[in-house]
C-alpha positions as CSV (number, residue, x, y, z in Angstrom):
1,M,0.0,-0.2,0.6
2,K,1.3,3.4,-0.5
3,T,2.2,5.4,2.2
4,K,-0.6,8.2,1.2
5,G,-3.1,5.5,1.0
6,V,-2.1,4.6,4.8
7,L,-2.1,8.0,6.0
8,L,-5.7,8.6,4.5
9,M,-6.8,5.4,5.8
10,M,-5.1,6.2,9.7
11,F,-7.7,9.0,9.0
12,I,-10.7,7.3,8.8
13,L,-9.3,5.1,11.3
14,L,-8.2,8.1,13.8
15,Q,-12.3,8.9,12.9
16,S,-13.9,6.6,14.8
17,S,-12.2,6.9,18.1
18,L,-12.0,10.4,19.2
19,I,-13.0,11.5,22.7
20,W,-15.6,14.4,23.2
21,G,-15.2,16.7,25.7
22,Q,-16.2,19.9,26.0
23,K,-13.3,22.2,28.1
24,E,-10.8,23.5,26.7
25,I,-6.9,23.6,27.4
26,T,-4.8,26.5,28.6
27,L,-1.9,26.3,28.6
28,E,-2.0,27.4,33.0
29,D,-3.3,24.0,32.6
30,I,-0.3,22.5,31.9
31,W,2.5,24.2,33.6
32,T,1.5,26.2,36.7
33,K,-2.1,24.4,37.4
34,G,-1.5,20.8,37.2
35,T,-4.2,20.0,36.2
36,F,-3.4,16.6,34.6
37,S,-0.4,15.7,36.9
38,A,-0.2,11.8,37.0
39,K,0.1,10.2,40.4
40,G,3.2,8.1,41.1
41,V,3.9,5.7,43.3
42,A,6.5,7.4,46.3
43,G,9.0,6.1,47.9
44,F,8.5,2.2,46.7
45,N,11.4,-0.2,47.5
46,S,11.0,-4.1,47.9
47,L,13.3,-5.4,51.2
48,M,16.1,-7.6,50.7
49,D,13.6,-10.5,52.5
50,G,11.5,-10.7,48.6
51,R,8.6,-10.7,51.0
52,Y,8.0,-7.1,51.8
53,Y,8.2,-3.7,50.4
54,C,7.8,0.5,51.7
55,N,6.6,3.5,50.4
56,L,6.0,6.6,51.5
57,D,2.1,8.2,52.4
58,E,1.2,11.7,51.9
59,K,2.6,12.0,55.0
60,Q,6.1,10.6,54.5
61,N,5.2,8.3,56.6
62,L,7.2,4.7,54.8
63,L,5.3,2.9,55.7
64,R,5.7,-1.6,54.6
65,F,3.7,-3.8,52.8
66,E,3.6,-7.7,52.1
67,F,3.6,-8.7,48.5
68,A,1.7,-11.0,48.0
69,S,-2.0,-9.3,50.0
70,G,-1.0,-5.8,49.7
71,R,-1.1,-5.6,53.8
72,L,-0.6,-3.0,55.5
73,V,2.1,-4.2,58.0
74,D,4.1,-1.9,60.2
75,T,5.4,0.9,59.6
76,L,9.4,1.5,60.0
77,V,9.6,4.8,60.3
78,S,6.9,8.1,60.5
79,N,7.1,11.4,60.7
80,K,7.1,12.8,63.4
81,E,10.1,9.6,64.6
82,I,12.2,11.6,62.1
83,K,11.0,15.1,63.3
84,H,11.3,14.3,67.1
85,A,14.5,13.5,66.6
86,N,15.9,16.2,64.1
87,D,15.0,18.6,67.2
88,G,11.4,19.0,66.1
89,E,11.4,19.8,62.3
90,A,10.8,18.2,59.5
91,L,12.9,16.1,56.9
92,D,11.7,15.5,53.3
93,M,12.2,11.7,53.4
94,H,11.7,11.7,49.7
95,N,14.6,10.9,48.3
96,Y,16.4,8.2,50.8
97,S,17.7,4.9,50.5
98,W,18.5,2.1,52.2
99,S,21.8,0.7,54.0
100,D,22.3,-3.1,52.9
101,D,21.2,-4.9,55.8
102,E,17.9,-2.2,56.3
103,S,19.2,-0.8,59.7
104,R,19.5,2.5,59.4
105,L,18.3,5.4,56.7
106,L,20.1,7.6,53.6
107,I,18.2,10.6,53.6
108,A,19.5,13.7,51.1
109,T,18.1,16.7,52.0
110,Q,18.4,20.8,50.6
111,T,19.8,19.0,47.4
112,E,20.7,21.6,44.9
113,S,22.6,20.7,41.4
114,I,25.8,21.1,39.7
115,Y,24.9,19.8,36.6
116,R,21.9,18.7,34.4
117,H,22.5,15.6,36.6
118,S,24.6,15.9,39.6
119,S,24.3,17.8,42.6
120,Q,25.3,18.0,46.5
121,S,22.7,17.8,50.1
122,I,23.2,18.0,53.3
123,F,23.0,13.7,54.3
124,Y,21.1,12.6,57.4
125,V,21.6,8.7,58.8
126,Y,18.9,7.9,60.3
127,E,19.2,4.4,62.7
128,L,15.5,2.5,62.5
129,A,16.9,0.6,65.9
130,T,18.0,3.5,68.2
131,K,15.4,6.3,66.0
132,K,18.8,8.2,66.1
133,L,19.2,10.6,63.6
134,V,22.8,12.0,62.5
135,Q,24.3,14.1,60.9
136,P,27.9,13.3,60.1
137,V,29.2,15.7,57.6
138,K,28.2,19.4,58.5
139,D,28.6,20.6,55.0
140,K,26.7,19.3,51.8
141,I,28.6,16.6,50.0
142,R,28.2,14.5,47.4
143,Y,26.9,11.0,45.9
144,A,27.2,10.0,50.1
145,T,27.8,6.0,49.8
146,L,26.5,3.2,52.8
147,S,29.4,0.2,52.4
148,P,27.5,-2.8,51.9
149,D,28.5,-3.8,55.9
150,N,26.9,-0.5,56.8
151,S,29.9,0.8,58.4
152,K,31.0,3.1,56.5
153,M,29.6,5.9,54.1
154,A,31.7,7.2,51.5
155,Y,31.9,10.7,49.6
156,V,33.0,13.8,47.7
157,K,33.5,17.2,49.0
158,N,35.5,19.9,47.5
159,N,36.4,17.0,44.5
160,D,38.3,14.9,47.5
161,L,37.1,11.1,48.4
162,Y,36.0,11.2,51.8
163,F,34.8,8.1,54.6
164,Y,33.1,8.7,57.9
165,D,33.4,5.9,60.0
166,F,30.9,5.1,62.3
167,K,31.9,2.9,64.4
168,F,34.7,6.1,65.5
169,K,32.8,8.7,64.1
170,T,35.7,9.6,62.5
171,E,36.0,11.3,58.9
172,T,38.8,10.0,57.0
173,R,39.9,11.9,53.5
174,I,41.5,9.8,51.5
175,T,43.1,12.5,48.3
176,K,44.2,15.2,48.6
177,D,44.8,16.8,45.8
178,G,41.2,17.9,44.9
179,K,40.5,21.2,43.0
180,E,38.0,23.0,41.3
181,N,38.5,22.7,37.1
182,A,41.7,20.9,38.1
183,V,40.9,17.8,39.3
184,I,38.3,15.5,40.2
185,N,38.2,13.0,41.9
186,G,35.3,9.9,43.1
187,A,33.1,12.4,40.3
188,T,33.2,12.7,37.1
189,D,34.1,15.8,34.8
190,W,31.5,17.6,32.5
191,V,31.7,15.1,29.8
192,Y,31.3,11.7,31.4
193,E,28.2,13.2,32.9
194,E,26.7,14.5,30.0
195,E,27.4,12.0,27.8
196,F,28.5,8.6,29.7
197,A,25.9,8.9,32.3
198,I,28.0,8.1,35.3
199,W,29.0,11.6,37.7
200,Q,29.2,8.8,41.5
201,G,33.3,8.7,40.4
202,F,33.7,5.3,43.2
203,S,32.4,2.4,44.7
204,W,32.8,0.4,47.7
205,S,33.6,-3.1,46.6
206,P,31.5,-6.7,48.8
207,N,33.6,-6.7,51.3
208,S,33.3,-3.0,51.9
209,D,37.1,-3.4,53.2
210,R,38.4,-0.8,49.4
211,I,36.6,2.1,47.5
212,A,37.8,1.9,43.7
213,F,37.9,5.7,42.1
214,Y,38.0,7.8,38.6
215,R,40.4,10.6,39.0
216,F,40.0,13.2,36.5
217,D,42.7,15.7,35.7
218,E,40.9,18.5,32.9
219,T,43.9,21.2,33.8
220,K,44.7,21.0,30.0
221,V,40.7,20.7,29.2
222,P,39.2,24.2,27.7
223,E,37.0,25.7,30.1
224,F,33.8,27.4,29.2
225,E,33.0,30.8,30.3
226,M,28.6,31.7,31.1
227,T,27.7,34.7,32.5
228,I,25.1,34.4,35.4
229,Y,23.1,37.6,35.9
230,G,21.4,39.4,38.7
231,T,23.9,40.8,41.3
232,L,25.1,43.9,40.0
233,Y,29.0,43.0,38.8
234,P,27.3,39.6,36.9
235,K,29.6,36.4,37.9
236,Q,31.4,34.6,36.0
237,N,30.8,30.5,35.9
238,K,33.9,28.7,34.6
239,F,33.8,25.0,33.8
240,K,35.7,22.9,31.8
241,Y,34.6,21.7,28.5
242,P,35.9,19.5,25.5
243,K,33.9,20.8,22.3
244,A,35.1,18.5,19.1
245,G,38.6,18.0,18.3
246,E,39.5,19.6,21.9
247,V,41.3,18.3,24.6
248,N,40.0,15.7,27.3
249,S,40.4,14.6,30.5
250,I,43.2,12.3,31.2
251,V,41.7,9.3,33.7
252,N,42.3,7.3,36.0
253,V,41.1,4.9,38.0
254,F,42.3,3.6,42.0
255,V,41.2,2.0,44.4
256,Y,41.6,2.8,48.5
257,D,42.7,-0.5,51.5
258,T,40.8,1.5,54.0
259,K,42.4,-1.0,56.1
260,S,46.0,-0.4,55.1
261,E,45.1,3.0,53.7
262,L,47.5,2.2,50.5
263,I,46.7,3.4,47.2
264,A,47.0,1.9,44.5
265,E,46.5,2.8,40.4
266,M,45.2,0.2,38.1
267,Q,46.4,-1.2,35.3
268,T,45.1,1.0,32.2
269,G,47.3,1.2,29.1
270,T,49.9,3.3,28.1
271,E,47.8,6.1,26.0
272,T,45.6,8.5,27.8
273,D,43.6,9.6,24.9
274,I,41.0,7.0,25.7
275,Y,37.7,7.1,27.7
276,L,37.1,4.9,30.7
277,P,33.8,4.9,30.8
278,R,32.4,2.3,33.3
279,M,34.0,0.8,36.2
280,Q,32.3,-2.0,38.5
281,W,33.5,-4.8,40.7
282,T,33.8,-9.1,39.8
283,K,31.6,-10.7,42.6
284,D,35.3,-11.1,43.4
285,N,36.1,-8.0,46.5
286,N,39.5,-8.2,44.7
287,V,38.7,-8.3,41.1
288,L,38.1,-4.8,39.3
289,C,36.3,-4.4,35.9
290,I,37.2,-1.3,33.9
291,Q,35.6,-0.4,30.5
292,R,37.9,0.2,28.0
293,L,37.1,2.2,25.3
294,N,39.8,4.2,22.2
295,R,38.7,8.4,21.5
296,L,37.1,7.3,17.6
297,Q,34.4,5.5,20.6
298,N,34.3,2.2,17.8
299,K,36.7,-0.5,20.3
300,L,35.7,-1.7,23.7
301,E,37.7,-3.4,26.0
302,L,36.7,-5.2,29.4
303,L,39.6,-5.2,31.5
304,L,39.9,-7.0,34.8
305,A,42.0,-5.6,37.6
306,D,44.0,-6.7,40.7
307,A,43.2,-4.6,43.6
308,K,46.3,-5.2,45.2
309,T,48.3,-4.5,42.5
310,G,46.8,-2.8,39.5
311,N,47.5,-5.4,36.9
312,S,44.9,-5.9,34.5
313,K,44.2,-8.2,31.5
314,V,41.6,-7.6,28.1
315,I,39.6,-10.3,29.4
316,Y,36.9,-9.1,25.9
317,K,37.0,-7.3,23.2
318,E,34.2,-5.2,20.8
319,E,35.1,-3.6,17.8
320,N,32.4,-1.3,15.3
321,K,33.3,0.0,12.2
322,F,30.6,2.8,13.2
323,Y,30.6,2.8,17.2
324,I,29.7,1.9,20.3
325,D,27.2,2.3,22.6
326,I,28.1,2.4,26.4
327,T,25.2,0.6,28.5
328,N,24.2,-0.3,32.1
329,N,24.3,-4.0,30.8
330,L,27.2,-6.0,32.2
331,K,26.4,-8.1,34.6
332,F,28.4,-10.4,36.7
333,L,27.6,-13.8,38.2
334,S,27.6,-15.4,41.5
335,D,29.2,-18.3,40.3
336,G,32.7,-16.2,40.0
337,K,33.3,-17.8,35.5
338,S,30.7,-15.7,34.1
339,F,28.8,-12.3,32.7
340,L,26.3,-10.6,30.7
341,F,27.0,-8.6,27.9
342,T,24.6,-6.7,25.6
343,S,25.9,-6.1,22.1
344,E,24.9,-5.3,18.4
345,R,27.8,-7.4,16.9
346,D,24.1,-9.3,14.7
347,G,23.3,-6.1,13.8
348,F,20.8,-5.7,16.6
349,N,21.1,-5.3,19.9
350,H,20.2,-8.8,22.2
351,I,22.2,-11.0,25.5
352,Y,25.6,-12.5,25.5
353,L,26.9,-15.0,27.9
354,Y,30.8,-15.1,28.4
355,D,33.3,-16.9,29.7
356,L,35.5,-14.5,32.4
357,K,38.2,-15.2,30.1
358,G,36.1,-13.0,27.2
359,K,34.9,-16.9,25.9
360,L,31.8,-16.5,24.1
361,Q,29.6,-19.2,26.2
362,K,26.4,-18.5,24.7
363,Q,23.9,-15.9,22.9
364,L,20.8,-16.1,25.1
365,T,18.5,-13.6,22.7
366,K,17.9,-13.2,18.8
367,G,16.0,-11.6,15.8
368,S,15.0,-8.7,14.6
369,F,14.6,-6.3,17.9
370,D,16.5,-4.0,20.0
371,I,17.0,-5.5,24.5
372,D,16.8,-2.1,26.3
373,D,17.7,-3.0,29.2
374,I,18.4,-5.3,31.6
375,Y,16.2,-5.5,34.8
376,G,17.7,-7.6,36.1
377,V,18.9,-11.8,37.1
378,D,17.5,-14.6,38.4
379,E,20.7,-16.7,39.4
380,K,19.0,-19.3,41.8
381,N,16.2,-20.1,39.1
382,K,18.5,-19.5,35.4
383,K,16.6,-16.6,34.8
384,I,16.8,-13.2,33.1
385,Y,14.5,-10.8,33.1
386,F,14.8,-7.5,30.3
387,S,12.9,-5.3,28.1
388,S,12.9,-5.5,24.5
389,S,11.3,-3.9,21.3
390,E,10.3,-6.8,19.9
391,V,6.8,-6.4,19.4
392,N,7.0,-3.4,17.5
393,A,9.5,-0.1,18.6
394,A,7.4,2.2,19.5
395,E,6.4,0.0,22.4
396,R,8.3,-1.3,25.2
397,Y,7.4,-5.5,26.4
398,V,8.7,-6.5,29.4
399,Y,10.3,-10.6,29.0
400,V,11.7,-13.2,30.9
401,I,13.9,-16.0,30.0
402,N,16.1,-19.0,31.4
403,F,20.1,-18.5,30.9
404,N,20.4,-21.2,27.7
405,G,18.4,-18.7,25.7
406,K,15.0,-21.3,25.9
407,D,11.5,-20.0,27.2
408,K,11.0,-16.7,26.2
409,K,7.9,-15.4,27.7
410,M,6.0,-12.0,27.5
411,L,5.5,-11.2,31.8
412,S,3.3,-7.4,30.8
413,A,-0.4,-7.2,29.4
414,G,-1.9,-4.0,27.8
415,K,-0.5,-2.1,24.5
416,G,1.9,0.5,24.9
417,W,4.9,1.4,27.1
418,H,5.8,-1.3,30.2
419,M,8.5,-0.8,32.3
420,A,9.5,-2.8,35.4
421,N,11.3,-2.9,38.7
422,F,11.7,-6.1,40.7
423,N,12.3,-6.9,44.6
424,S,15.4,-8.6,45.8
425,D,14.5,-12.1,45.1
426,F,12.7,-11.7,42.2
427,S,9.1,-13.1,42.7
428,Y,7.1,-10.3,42.4
429,F,7.4,-7.1,39.9
430,L,6.0,-3.7,40.3
431,N,4.9,-2.8,36.4
432,I,3.9,1.4,34.9
433,Y,2.5,0.2,32.2
434,S,1.0,3.6,29.8
435,N,0.8,4.5,26.7
436,I,0.1,7.5,24.0
437,N,-3.0,8.3,25.4
438,T,-3.5,6.6,28.7
439,P,-2.0,7.9,32.2
440,P,0.5,5.5,34.1
441,V,-1.1,2.4,35.8
442,Y,1.4,1.0,38.8
443,S,0.5,-2.6,39.1
444,L,2.0,-5.5,40.9
445,Y,2.9,-8.4,39.2
446,A,4.2,-12.2,40.3
447,S,7.2,-13.0,38.5
448,N,5.5,-15.5,36.3
449,G,2.9,-12.3,35.2
450,S,-0.2,-13.1,36.7
451,L,-1.2,-9.4,38.5
452,I,-1.1,-9.5,42.0
453,R,-3.5,-5.8,42.9
454,V,-2.5,-3.1,41.4
455,L,-1.7,-0.1,43.6
456,E,-2.0,3.3,41.0
457,D,-4.0,3.9,38.3
458,N,-4.7,7.0,37.6
459,K,-8.6,7.2,37.0
460,T,-9.1,10.6,39.0
461,L,-6.8,11.8,36.1
462,Q,-8.8,9.6,33.1
463,S,-12.3,11.4,34.4
464,K,-11.1,14.8,34.4
465,L,-9.7,14.1,31.2
466,K,-13.2,12.7,30.0
467,E,-14.1,17.1,30.4
468,Y,-12.5,17.9,28.1
469,A,-11.8,18.3,24.3
470,L,-9.5,15.5,23.6
471,T,-8.3,13.8,20.5
472,E,-6.4,9.9,20.7
473,L,-2.9,10.5,19.0
474,S,-2.0,7.6,16.4
475,F,0.5,5.5,15.7
476,G,1.1,4.3,12.0
477,T,4.4,4.8,9.3
478,I,5.0,7.0,6.3
479,K,7.8,5.5,4.0
480,N,11.1,7.6,3.0
481,E,12.7,8.5,-0.1
482,L,13.9,5.5,0.1
483,G,11.0,3.6,0.6
484,E,11.9,2.4,3.9
485,E,9.1,2.3,7.0
486,M,9.4,5.3,9.1
487,N,6.9,5.3,12.4
488,M,4.8,8.0,13.4
489,F,1.9,8.6,15.4
490,T,-0.6,12.0,14.8
491,L,-3.3,14.0,16.4
492,L,-5.8,15.9,13.8
493,P,-7.9,18.3,15.0
494,S,-12.0,16.5,16.6
495,K,-13.3,18.6,13.0
496,I,-11.4,17.9,9.6
497,D,-11.6,20.5,7.3
498,T,-10.8,19.5,3.8
499,I,-12.2,23.1,2.3
500,K,-10.4,25.6,4.3
501,K,-7.2,22.5,4.7
502,H,-5.1,22.5,8.1
503,P,-1.4,23.5,9.0
504,V,0.5,21.1,10.0
505,L,3.2,20.6,12.8
506,M,6.1,18.5,13.5
507,Y,8.0,17.3,16.4
508,V,11.4,16.4,15.6
509,Y,14.5,15.0,17.9
510,G,15.8,12.7,15.8
511,G,19.3,12.4,16.9
512,P,21.1,8.8,17.4
513,G,19.2,6.2,18.5
514,S,16.4,8.4,19.9
515,Q,12.5,8.2,19.1
516,T,10.0,10.4,19.9
517,V,7.6,8.2,18.2
518,M,6.7,6.5,21.9
519,N,3.1,5.2,22.8
520,R,4.1,5.5,26.4
521,W,2.8,9.1,28.0
522,T,4.2,12.4,27.9
523,G,2.5,14.1,30.2
524,G,3.2,18.4,29.6
525,N,4.4,18.5,25.5
526,Y,0.8,15.5,25.2
527,F,-1.2,18.3,26.1
528,W,0.4,21.5,24.6
529,Y,-0.4,19.3,21.0
530,Q,-4.3,18.4,22.0
531,L,-4.8,22.7,22.4
532,L,-3.3,22.7,19.6
533,S,-5.5,20.4,17.8
534,Q,-8.3,22.3,19.5
535,K,-7.3,25.6,17.4
536,G,-6.7,23.7,14.2
537,Y,-3.8,22.0,13.8
538,I,-2.1,18.8,12.3
539,V,0.3,17.6,14.7
540,V,2.9,15.2,13.3
541,S,6.2,13.2,14.8
542,I,8.3,11.0,12.3
543,D,11.3,9.0,14.1
544,G,13.8,9.0,11.2
545,R,16.2,7.5,10.4
546,G,19.2,8.0,12.7
547,T,15.8,6.8,16.2
548,G,16.8,3.6,18.1
549,F,15.4,0.2,18.6
550,K,14.7,-1.0,15.0
551,G,18.6,-2.1,14.5
552,E,21.8,-0.9,14.0
553,K,21.8,-0.3,10.5
554,Y,18.4,2.1,10.5
555,K,20.7,4.2,13.9
556,K,23.6,4.4,12.4
557,C,23.5,5.5,9.0
558,T,24.4,8.5,9.3
559,Y,27.5,8.1,11.0
560,L,30.2,10.9,9.9
561,N,27.1,13.1,8.2
562,L,25.0,13.4,10.8
563,G,22.3,15.5,10.2
564,K,22.0,15.0,6.6
565,Y,20.1,12.2,6.3
566,E,18.0,13.1,9.1
567,I,16.4,16.1,7.7
568,D,15.9,14.6,3.8
569,D,13.1,12.2,6.3
570,Q,11.4,15.2,7.7
571,I,11.8,17.3,4.5
572,F,10.1,14.4,2.2
573,A,7.5,13.2,4.7
574,A,6.8,17.0,5.1
575,K,6.3,16.6,1.2
576,T,3.9,13.6,1.5
577,L,1.4,15.5,4.0
578,A,1.6,18.2,1.8
579,T,-0.6,16.4,-0.8
580,L,-3.4,14.5,2.2
581,P,-6.8,16.4,1.0
582,Y,-6.6,18.4,4.6
583,V,-4.0,19.6,4.9
584,D,-2.6,22.8,3.9
585,P,0.9,22.2,1.6
586,T,1.6,26.2,2.5
587,R,1.3,26.0,6.1
588,I,3.7,23.0,6.8
589,G,5.9,24.0,10.0
590,I,8.5,22.6,12.6
591,W,10.1,22.0,16.0
592,G,12.2,21.1,17.8
593,W,14.5,20.9,21.5
594,S,18.2,20.5,21.6
595,F,18.8,18.4,18.6
596,G,15.5,18.2,18.2
597,G,16.3,22.3,17.5
598,Y,19.2,21.9,15.2
599,M,16.5,19.2,13.0
600,A,14.1,22.3,13.3
601,G,17.2,24.9,12.0
602,L,18.0,22.6,9.6
603,G,14.7,22.3,7.7
604,I,13.8,25.6,7.4
605,A,16.6,26.0,5.8
606,K,17.7,22.9,3.5
607,G,13.5,22.4,3.6
608,N,12.7,26.2,2.5
609,E,10.5,25.1,-0.1
610,V,8.3,22.9,2.1
611,F,8.6,24.7,5.6
612,K,6.3,27.9,5.8
613,T,7.8,27.8,9.8
614,A,10.1,26.7,12.5
615,I,10.8,26.6,16.2
616,S,14.5,25.8,17.6
617,V,14.8,25.1,21.2
618,A,18.1,24.4,23.2
619,P,19.6,24.1,18.9
620,V,22.9,23.0,17.7
621,T,23.8,25.9,15.2
622,N,27.8,24.7,14.5
623,W,28.7,20.5,15.5
624,R,32.0,22.5,15.9
625,Y,30.9,24.4,19.4
626,Y,29.2,21.4,21.4
627,D,31.2,18.7,23.2
628,N,33.7,15.8,21.8
629,I,32.4,12.4,23.0
630,Y,29.0,13.0,22.0
631,T,29.8,14.5,18.5
632,E,33.5,13.1,17.5
633,R,31.2,9.1,18.5
634,F,28.6,10.0,15.1
635,M,31.1,12.4,13.8
636,R,34.7,12.0,14.4
637,T,37.0,15.1,14.8
638,P,36.8,18.4,12.6
639,Q,40.4,17.5,11.9
640,E,39.4,14.0,10.4
641,N,35.8,15.1,9.6
642,G,35.2,18.7,8.8
643,K,33.5,19.0,5.6
644,N,30.9,16.8,6.9
645,Y,30.4,19.0,9.9
646,D,30.4,22.4,8.2
647,E,27.4,20.6,5.8
648,N,25.3,19.5,8.1
649,S,25.3,22.6,10.1
650,P,22.8,25.1,10.2
651,I,24.5,28.3,10.8
652,N,26.0,27.4,7.2
653,H,22.4,27.2,5.4
654,V,20.7,30.6,6.8
655,E,20.9,32.1,3.9
656,K,18.1,29.3,2.3
657,I,15.4,30.6,4.6
658,K,12.9,31.5,3.3
659,G,10.3,31.6,6.8
660,N,9.1,32.4,10.2
661,Y,12.0,31.3,12.3
662,L,11.9,31.8,16.1
663,I,15.2,30.3,18.5
664,I,14.8,30.1,22.0
665,H,18.0,29.4,24.1
666,G,18.4,29.4,28.0
667,T,21.9,31.3,28.6
668,A,23.1,29.7,30.9
669,D,22.7,26.0,29.3
670,D,26.0,24.3,29.9
671,N,25.5,21.6,28.0
672,V,24.6,23.2,23.9
673,H,25.9,26.9,25.0
674,F,24.2,30.3,24.6
675,Q,26.9,30.9,21.5
676,N,25.1,28.6,19.1
677,A,22.1,31.1,19.6
678,V,23.9,33.7,19.5
679,E,26.4,33.0,16.9
680,M,23.3,32.1,14.3
681,V,21.6,34.7,15.2
682,D,24.6,37.1,14.5
683,V,24.8,35.0,10.4
684,M,21.5,35.4,10.1
685,I,22.2,39.9,10.6
686,K,24.5,40.0,8.4
687,K,23.5,38.0,6.0
688,G,19.7,40.0,6.6
689,I,17.4,37.4,7.4
690,D,14.4,38.0,9.2
691,F,14.2,36.1,12.9
692,D,11.8,35.9,15.7
693,S,14.7,35.3,18.4
694,E,14.2,34.4,22.7
695,F,16.6,34.0,25.6
696,Y,16.0,32.5,28.9
697,P,18.1,34.4,31.8
698,N,20.5,32.2,34.5
699,K,18.9,29.1,32.5
700,N,20.2,25.6,31.3
701,H,19.6,23.5,28.4
702,G,15.4,22.5,30.2
703,I,14.9,26.1,30.8
704,G,13.2,24.6,33.6
705,G,10.6,26.4,36.7
706,S,6.4,26.3,36.0
707,K,5.9,30.1,35.4
708,V,8.9,29.6,32.4
709,R,7.5,27.2,31.1
710,L,4.5,28.8,30.5
711,H,6.5,31.7,29.5
712,L,8.2,29.6,26.7
713,Y,4.5,27.8,25.3
714,K,2.3,30.9,24.9
715,R,5.7,32.4,23.4
716,M,6.0,29.2,20.8
717,T,2.2,29.2,20.8
718,N,1.9,32.6,20.2
719,F,4.1,32.6,17.3
720,L,2.5,29.7,15.4
721,L,-0.7,31.0,15.8
722,E,0.5,34.5,14.1
723,N,2.8,32.6,11.2
724,L,1.5,28.8,11.2
């Protein structure tokens, strides 16, 4: 069937599944009033015996429940107890964690962000037996972590690694050379945090007598400077940020022995222009695993290092003609002889079993789909629990498979998106289910997939939604110029006018391995699209080439040409949509945030014959301005591939812009620097290109805060109403 026919059929089907209501959505409903806020299950944690779980009630009492019956057993920690132990002052309990023996709670309060993921907090430790609350360290610290035997707490303070001994009530400073913008011990630098998703840079050994930690020497990394406004003389925030082709931190791994107080350096090779994106203890207290990745990110090795001597050996090596993604899917088994790992070596991401010499024992999953996450490994019953895109790239389901790769079974029910959180002995799991039109439902399941009970169904929100004039989003596919099917979601107005015809707004992200077409609840933007739909707009999103969970070939075909094929697909799709009888071909727009903002900028330039209007929020406008780990993974360095850097950067295509363009950025964006917008605007001015712009003082990449978001979406909504 041709693409046009598919779209028309989708339109017919959609018209029969409209949700009819009366109320119109307002931006205040979405961003300030919390009208459509979904409930969750706060503080849910499985306890170590596997029989019970705990979660917080609305008054922040930590309650214990029985998995099997749902019976409330008792109150583990009451808010009154905490308040009494804290001299009458209440503590926010939402950010808590258990010690391994569940005798203590570690509570993080007064948390403040450092960058997008890193933070520092005041930490308290609550002793359940004595009902005593202590604050071991009076300062704000980072990543406080209790040792497995519950005797100590490690943390980072002022770029140095420390530990606190509860028995002797002493603080030990492990490293002494930590310095801002120079040396970091026990935490990671900006680019590791952002691109490898690792910010805590230390780990206790299984026996609690050693701490493995990273040391980052970022002395030679170029420094970026941001202005923070709000005082008579604005503050200059300086931090190390390696742009594409620039120098990285020199990274080393050390192990500190708490008994001997000796520090051993782990041997990771003589080449320092590399990455060490993961380290973790094996089941052996004396063996640390370090992942080593070359600068081009197409060669990954697993090193096993002796914690005493630092001597290491390579047990696993993988090379890829494109690049290798770093995940958290490495699992060492308790037999001390094997490990599980995921790889795209056969063209899709699958689970493999290896021995500790790196010899492949068995490929456990196989097929034209990608494993998303390994939730856990039940070694007693030799089962692996995971999620995958087997049914559809736009959906996720929970599965179990045996160690021999047989008897795979889907455990989740309901078309859409499922996420699982298993208890300690894998007898139960919390399943979070939603679809694009249905808020999350939190349910307990037995490990065989049978429903035990629903914990939160968001029925109140579902009833409220029926009061509003909402239309169901629908899913389908559309073909690109090569005839490849691309996943798509579409939101049509409740009443289609084929005479007057409707404008189309395309939402895009498009970055490598990403997805916007997901059959899951998304909240904010979902209701913004509904608001636009109520005003007669059609909203469409398409996952073109380069996006994820359709195999390596689809994802990595954009290698060395980041942005080229991605925007080609969006332009071709827009031209296809323009042929539909209810679409106004002169009123097609595109918008996106971050990589999506980059795509929108390319779209209004390269796609000037089809896109009338574009909005770029926090866009990369020149790949030379972005960080090296991300950019080089897909483009190599500017020194090697400068032509494609330049040909695929919006800043070099501004003379092609004919339509209405709005560029938006936060001035304190430490990720995609405000520099991107400034330089783009500068070139547009010099070339006589008309544009609109909006900046948000002291706001980072997320441009957060309810009033700020309200202002942002008012600005974008009005721009679309006036220009599309």
